[in-house]
Steps between C-alpha positions, in 0.01 A plus 500: 500500500848519650548826314200665669618388843840652421335827402299513818807437711689760302233758568430423863622788714570274797727277291670806360557634856647165604742506210605854573569412862701199392707742290571701810259789433297672774134470417165632617151378422193713467159328541153640435325438834176697441307653209185708471322618190690506172832327569701360209651207698332268748598431860801274511672652199883538541776724383853410588771768512877490537725767650587629153132570421454199265153360540271220382133441544220749552298656785314763305641665197585853399670722748392290803767245416766772472408621849503140635845437347635818665351401838634142461851628451464687830366183667801301371732756653321536840366141541177654623183395326244760387129501422430728203155629403400658173154620415247767410510656847875555461585829329743305277231269363503658154884497491528130585227383263203426730283783376216252416388456860723221621707454814769245580713409796847349427722339764870529430758286679860399461564134427776296659 
């Protein structure tokens, strides 16, 4: 039982972010705040990102996460949060992996 608790803590993006911050890293968190249609991750899913582009967790999959990581690095630099939207109405829907009819909103903010 203790082992499964350890694994959960080792995989929790919020605990990972806390550890990175204790190590002196600048960190952003991306959170799925809205989904519609076919979305791979539910509302409340997290992805944490450091200034070097390291990340842990998941907000979607495919190229969406690459785009979120890129935006998160900008958020870390500027300190200004961003609301990102990806979906079928967006001309990049196929490129970011939401070609099955889904849409997601992801809020990205700097921690600390």
